[in-house]
N, C-alpha and C positions, 0 to 999 in steps of 0.2 A: 504494500499500499504507499503510496506517496506521500511524503509526510510535509507539511507547511512550516515555514519558519519565519519567526521574527528576528533571526539572525542565525549566523552560522560558517562554515567554510566552505569554498567552493571545490567541485570536482573536477574530472576528467573533462578534455575538450577537443579541439581540432589540432591536428599534428601535420607533419610534412615529410619529404623523400629525397632519395637519390641513386644514381646507376654508371654503370659503364660497361661495355664491352659487348660482343654478342657471339654466339657460339650455335653450328649448325648442327640440329641434332641427328641427322643422316649420319653423322661420324663417329656417335656414339656407338662403340661395340661393346656390349655386356659381356663378351667373352675377353678382353683385354683388360690390364692393368695399368694404370698411369704411374709409371716411374718419378717419383719426387724424393727432393732432400726433406726429410723431417725437419719441423722446425718448432722448438716449444714455444708456447705462449704466443702465437702468430695473434697479431694486433686485427681486430675486428673493425673493419670501415664503418662510420655512420654515416648515413645519408644527408645529404644536402637539404635545406630547410627552404620549402617554397615559400613562406612567407617572406624571406627575404627578395624576393622578384613582386612583392605584391604594390599593385598600382590601384589606386582608386577611379574606378570605371564609371563615367557619369554621361559619356557621350550619348548622343541618341543612338540608338539599335539601328543596325541595316543588315540586310541579307541581299545578297548581289551574286549573279551568274551572268557567264557569258555564253554559255552551252547546255543550260539545263532551263526548268521552268519550274515555277512555284505559284501559289494564292497566297493571300492574307483574308484571315477571318477572326471574329470576334465571338467566343462560344458562350452557353449561359453562364458561365462563371466569371465572365468579363475576362477570360484568358486571351491572350493576343498570339493567334496561332499562325504560324508560317508552315506550310504544308509543301513540300517537297514533292514534285510528281514527275520528274524524270531524271535519266542518268547525268551525270555532270558533275561539275564543280563549282561550290558554293561557299561562298566569302560571307563570314559572319562576325560583327563587332559591335561595341558598346553595350549599353545596359539594357536589358529587357526584363522588367518586373513582372509578375504573374504572368510568363509567357511561355512558348513552347515551339519546338520545332521538331515536325513531324516528316518522317519519310513515308512515302506509301505510294505503290506502283509494282507493275508487274517486269519482271528480269531487270530490276533497276542495278546499276553500279554507282554508288554515289560517292564522292568524297567531299567533306565537309571541312573546311578550313577555319581555326578559331583565332582571331586575330586581335585579341582583349576583348572578350565578352564575358557579361555576369547574365546568368539566366536563372530566375527563381519561378517556382511554381509550388502552389498549395495545394492542388487539385489533382495532380497527372505528373508523369515523368515530365521534366524539363524537357529531355530530348529522347525521342519515343519514334525507334525505328520499326515500323509495324509491319512493312512488306517489301521485300526486296531481294537481291541475290549477295551482294556484299556491301557494306557500308566503311568506308574510311574516315576517321577524324584525324585530322592533324593540328598538333597546337603549334604554333609558329614559334620561331624561335626568337628570345627578347620579348615574350609577351606574359600578360599575368590573365588567368581564366579562372571563372567561378561556374559553377555550375550545381544548384542549391534546391534538392528536392525537400521543401518545407511542409509535407504534410503529415497528418497525424499517424502513428503508426499501425503498421496494418495488421486488421483484425479476421478478415477473409479475404478468399479470392473474388475479384470484380475482373472481368474478362476485358472491360474497357479500360482499366488502370495498369499503366506500366509498373515494373517491379522493382524498377532504380531509378535512380537520377539519369542516368545515361541507361535506356534499355533497348536492345534490339533482337529482333526475331529472325535475324539472319547473320551471318557470320560480321564480326564486327572486330576492326583493327584500331586501335588509339597509337598514334605516333607524335612525332616531333619532337624539336629542343627545348619547348617553352614550357611553363609552369602552368600546371591544371590543379584545382581544388574540386573535390567531390563530396558533398555531403547528402547522404543518401537516408533521408529521415524515416521514409515510408518502409521500406526492407532493405535492397540493395543498393550498393554504390553504383558499379559499372556491372551490367550483367547482359549476356548474350544467351539467347536458347539455344545457340549453334556452337561455334568457337569463337573465343576472345584472345586476341592477341595484342600485347603492350611492347612497345617499344620508345626506348629511347627518353622518353617523357618525364619531366619532374612532376611526380602525382603526389598530392596529398589528399587519399582518400579515407572518408568515417563513413561507416554506415550502422544502421539499427540491427541488422542482419548479416547476411555476407558482404563484405565489403568488395570484392572481385568475384565474379563467376561466371564460368562459361560450361553451360551443361553439357556439350559434347567434349569440347577440351578448353585448355587453357592454356597460352605459352605466355611467358616473361622472356622476351629476348634481351632486352637492356632496359635501362632506365633508372631512375632516382626516385625510390619508391617508400613511402610511410603509409603502412595499411592499417586500419583503426578499426576495430569491429566492437560495436558495444555490448550486442548480445548474440553473437553467431561467429562465425569463422572468418579469418582474415580472407584466404583465397580458397576457392571450391569449385570441385565440378560434380556433375550428378550422373550424367546417364551411363549405364555400362553395356549397351546393346552394340551391334555392329553397324556400320554406313550402309548405303546402298552398294557400295563397293568393295563391301566386305572387312573395312577400317575398324580396327577396336575404338569404340568412344570412351570418355570418362579420364583421359590420362592429363596430367599437370607437368608440364617441363620448365623449369626454371635454368634458362641458358645463359643468363648474364645478368647484370644489375647490381646494385646495392639497394637493397632491402632491407627495411624493418617491418614488423608485425606485432600487431598488439591486439591480442584477440580474447574477447572473454571466454570463448568457446575453442576450438581447434586453429591452431595458427595455418596450416594448409591442411585440406581435407580432400583426396583425392578420389575418385569413384574407380580408377583403376591403378594404372602406375604413376608412381612420383620419380623423375628425375633431378638432379642437382649436376650442373655442370661446372666445368673449370671456369674460372672467371667470376664466379657468384659471390657475392659478400651478403650473408643472410643473417639476421637475429630474430628472433623469435623470441615473444613474451606471451604466456596464456595464462587465464584466470585468475588468481589472485596477485599474480607476479608483473600485471599491467599497469594499474596504477603507482606501483612504486619506482617503476622503471620507465615510464615513456617519459622523453626528453622533448619538452613542450617550450616554443616560443611566446613570450607574452602578446596578448593580443590586441590590435591597432584600434578596436571599435568595440564599445559597449552597448547593449540594446536594453529597450524596455518595452515589455509587452502588456497591453492594457484593453480592456472593454469598455473602460469609461468613454464618453463622449468626447471626441478629441476637439469638439468646439466650445467644451466647457473648460477641460482640465489641461494643463502642462505639467512639464516635469524636469525634475533637475537630480543631480546626484551631489552629495557632499562628501569630499574625501579629506580625510585629515590623519594625522600620525598619532603621538603620544598626548597631545595637547585636543582634547574634543574642539575647545575654541578657536585654535589656529587651524584652518583649513581651506579649501575653496569649495564654492558652491558653483557647479558646471550644468549649463542648461541644455536640455536635450531636444533634437532638431526630429520633428516628424520626418517619417521616410516613407510609410506604405501602410496601406488598409489591405484588408482581405476578408472573408467568410468562412466561418467554421462549419462544418456538415449540418449545424441546426440554425444556420443562417443568422449568426449573433456577427456583428461587425468587431473585428480584433485590429488594434493600430499598434504599429511599431515606432518607435522614437530611437535615435541613436546619437552618441557622440563619440570625441575621440578618448582613448584611455590614457591618462595622465602617468599612469604606471610608477609614479614615485611615493605613494602612500598606502598606508598599513590598512587603512580601515574605510567604510564607506556608509551614507544612510541615504536612503531614497525618498524625496520630496515629491509631493503633489501639489499643486497651487492651483487656484481657480483663476482662468485667465480674465483679464480686465481688473483684478484687484493687487494692492499692494502684497509683495512678499517679501521674506527673508528668513532665515533659518529659524527664527522666531515666531514668524509669522506667516502660516502654511494651512492648507486644507487636512492634510494628514503625512504622516513622516514613520517611516521604521525606525526600528532598534537599529544600534549599530550594528554592522559585521566586519567580520576581518576579510580583507580582500586576497582573493586567490587569483592569481591572473590567469588563469586557464578556463575560467568559467565566465560567458560573456554576456548572458541575458538574465532580467531581473523580470520575472513572469508574475505581474501583481495578480493574486487569487480575490482578494476582497480589501476594503477597507472597515476596520471596527471602530467605531468613532472617530478619531482623530489618529488612529495608528494604520498603517499599511502593514498587510501580510502578503509574502511573495514567496515563489519559488526559486531557487538559484537553478538556472540549466544553462544550455546553449542554444546558441539561436537556430540552429537548423533542427533541433529536438523540442522546441516548445511545445507543452501539451502531452508529451509522450512519456508514458512511463517504464523505466528500463529496469527489469526486475532482477533481484538476485538469484541467481541459480546454482543448484548443489547438485543437478543430476547430469547434465551433458556434459561430453567427453571436452576435456581440456588438454588436448594434445598437442605438441609440438607440431610434429610433422605426421600423417596418419594415411595410409591408402589401404584399398580393399584387396591389392594384389602385390606389389611390389614397390619398394623405395630402393633406389639406386644412385649412389652418389660417385660423381667422378672426379671430384674436386671442389676447388673454392674453400672459402671459409665458412664456418656455421656456428653461431651461439644459439642455445636454447636455454630458455629458465621458463619450465613448465609446472603446472599443479597436476597434470597426469603425465603418461609416458611421453618422453623427448621425442623419441622415434617409435612410430608402431607399424606393423604390417599386419592386416587379418587374413584369416582365412576361412572364417567362418561367416561371412557377409556374403550373399549371395551375389553374382556376377551374371548379368542378363544372359551375355552371348555363350555363357556354357553351362548355364543352369547350376551352378554351384559355387563352394567359394573359392576365392581367388589362392594363389601362391602362400601369401603370407611371409614373404620372405624380405630381409633388408640385406643389401650388400654395399660396401662403400669400399671403392675402388682407389680413393685418394680424396688430399684435401686434408683440411685441420678443422676438427670439430671440438667446441667445449660445451659439455652439456650437465644443465642443472634440473633435476628432476624429483618431484615427491612422490613418483612410482619409480618405474623403469627406466632408465636411460635409454635404451634399447631394447625393444621387445620385436621378434618376429614369430608368429604362430606356427612356422616351420623352420626356416633354415636364417640363419643372422651368419653373416661373411665378412671377415673384417681384412681387407688386403693393404695395400700399402698407404696408411693415412696416418696422421697424428690424433689420436683421440683421445681427450681428458674428459674423463667423468668426474666433475668436481663434486657432486653429491647427488646421491639418490639413494631409493629404498632397496631396489636391486641393480645391479649394475647392467648385466647384458643378461636378456632370458631369452631362450629360444628352446626348440626341439633339438635343432644339431646347430652347435657353433663352431665356426672355424676360424681360426688365426692365422693367415699367411704371410704377413708382414706388417710392416709399421711399427708404430708404439701405441701402446694402449696402457692408459692409467687410470685406475677405477678407485675410487671411494665410495662406498655403500653403507647403510646401514645393517641390511640384512647380507644375502649372498652377492658376491662381486659376479660371479659367472653362474648361470643356472641351466644346465640342460634338464629340460623337464619334458615329462610323458608327452605325447601327441601322435601324428601321422607314422614316424619313425620310431625305431628304437634311438633314443636319447643319447647323443655322445657329444664332448668337447672333443676337438682337435686341432694340434698346434703344428703349424710344418713350419713357421719361420716369424719374424718380427720379435717384438718385446711386450712382454704383459706383466703389469704391476699391480696388485690388489691388496687393498686395506680395506678392513672391514668393522662393523659397529662392535658393541658388547652383546653378548648374551650367546644364543645358539644361532651364530651366524658362521658361515664357511666362505671361504676364499673361494673355491670352486667346488659347485654340488652338483653332480650328475646323478640322474635317476638310470642312466645306463653306464657308457663306457668313458674312459678317458685315453686319449691316443697324442704322443707327441713324438714327431720325429725332425725336429729342429725348433730353432727360436728359443728366447729366454722367457721364463715365467718365474716371477716371485709372486708367492701367495702366502697371505696372513691370515689368521683368524683372530678370535680375540685374544685380548692382551692376558699375559698370566694372571694378573692381580683380580681379574673378575671374569675369570672363563667359567662358563657353565657347561656348555656341552656344545663344541665347535670342532672345526677341523680346518686347514687350509686346503684340504684335497678330501670330498666327503663323495665317494663313487659306490655307487650299487653295485656295478658291474667288474670290468677288468682295466686294470690300470696297465698301459703299455707304453714305456718311455725308450725308444730306440734313437733318438738322437737329440741334441739340442741340450740345454740347460734347464733344471726344473729344481728351483728352491722353495721349501716349506718352511714355515715358522709356525711352532704349535704343534698338538698332539696329533697325531695319525694314526689310524688302526688298520691300514692296510699298506702292503708293500707292492711294487708291481709284479704282474705275469711275469713281464719281458724286461728288460732293461739294459741299458747302459751301465757303467760303474758308478755306483752310489755310496754315500756315507751318511748314517743315521745317528745322531746324537742325540738319544732320546731324552734324558735327564739334565741337559746341559743349558743354563739360564743366560739370557741374550739381553742386556739391559738395552736402551736407547743409545744409538750411536750410528756410526760408518763402520762397516765390515767390509775386508776383503782377504780371498785366499791369496796369500803370498805370493805364490809361486804362479799364479794362474790370472787372468784376467776377467776374474768372478766377484763380484762385490754386490752389496746391497746395503740399505739403512732401515733402520729401525726407529721408530718415534714412541714406542710403547715397549714394554718387558714380553719376553714369549718364553717358554720352556720347551725345547726340543727343536732340532734344526735336520731336517732332510735334504739333502742336495744329491742329484742325479746328473751327470754332464757327459758329453762326451770330451771332454776336457780333461777330466779325470784318469789317470794310467794307473792300473795294478801295480804293486811294488813301489811306488813311490810315496815319498812322504810330503804331508802338506802342513799349513800352518793359518790357523784363522783367529786372529787375536792371541790370547796365550795359551791357546790350543794346539796340539798338533798329534797328527795320525799316521799311520803307513796303512796306506791304502789297497785294499783288496778290491776284487772286481765288486763282493758285496760287503760294505764295512757296517756292523752295527756296533755302538759304543752304548752301554747301559748308563 
């Protein structure tokens, strides 16, 4: 339920974005691995800010073409409607309040150029491509553009209404090197019932539900993007059937760009595959981590919304710091009016945001009467200013007191409900998720990366593969649940993967480590091969795996099946010695086979390998925090807590030689056990 405030702190608002680079998806070969030099702590690029391109758009609106045809009309809502009826290039610029551009015709190929335009609409999609073959919108370089859908939040399907600020019923491509701000107050931000492609544009997109949506597919070729979803997914596709040519629908491909996603639900939700290419810089925040991580620019304008008669009342905001008597009273300018669905008049007023004050009061004055901060019709209590909320939504006046809600200009009258049920994953797909490179940072309330196999894919009438494959790149993951979850197979190839925090680090039916460097910090199991379609196992052929887990019944590596290692270096720690309950660095229900590489286990183990390279087991020796190295070999590890018991199996160990670790030496046999 929406609360009414006499005072308060303002919340989440409009954000911005950034990009570079492009990659051809036809060059992505799922059977190859990208060779990269592993770099720790790879920095994550931050998008540009579209607000830095802000321009006050006041010029009269114009739509022009030299090779097309359009007409103009005013509908029953007093909306100024420009309808494009033929193929061609159309140039739009200027201010169009309560207006709409419609594309409607047979076999149309339409190009629309934004040359500095601001379109608002409170009744339908500001840009509505109803019928055509393809539509391209080009945001011209060095221009600032806004498309604002000011409708109330969607409550039911209405065929005549568009589903987004820019809504297309054919393939849609947004390109250009200008700045574009999108606000989707009704439902989605930019949406196509077919394919949606984004290229180059500096895009600041905020939506009530899904911010970018392509039902059949969605491709980000490049761009500088900040995606903000208030109650849905950041980037989403829907369909899982086959096209008329037999192509699979539903995939999302991120081929380039610098992208920030702040999403109440999933950051990216793909109906089929999700691919992340080299050259991508991606940051994703979901659920509770959105509000604390969104990097916002102070808003340049503030708005007041009121149903009081505009010919009888005027408004001002009083800004002040510590001394309430030492402030500035700023008048608000009437800007536009519209009607609510029940035909009530609503009026909007605006003023420049001074940005240098801590507190604010809202004043209502009667037109024609003397006024001051002590002589008024009504006034609110003082409120602390948050620079990221821009609308004072007046609900009523009680005597001489104003009661209002804090809101954002694009979402006035809309209620964003708290959600505790929906998925809040970073990246999610029904079939496969494949990384080819790039830099990725995810902080998610649910799994950071998740591939399903139990959600129906229409084209095959069954669940998808449920695989996650990381062939390259740099990933930093922070999750309240699993950092990576694949219902079937998780494969880590040549990448740098840092699980900063998680409940479980990596979970899958089969988990492969073939290269790169993986560091896992988890509260529960670090790596968990769980029951599923296949016999579970963990398989290490190369790379480095370093695991630290929390206290309690926590295992570094837990397999309901087998553990296989033929190469690479694995360091696995269970709970510390001081608070260990039931824990193991390697808890395997089936067989353990170590035929190559190095396996270092800290803590108690209850099973030795069936087949193994030389190993040493120091069953009861205690190891305190510090750095450790086998003197005669390039074999080292570090501890931040105390452990009892050490097991090392390594192809570097040779029978008949003596080795030293700290203050302890032993003579190596093929199998050395020291009580």
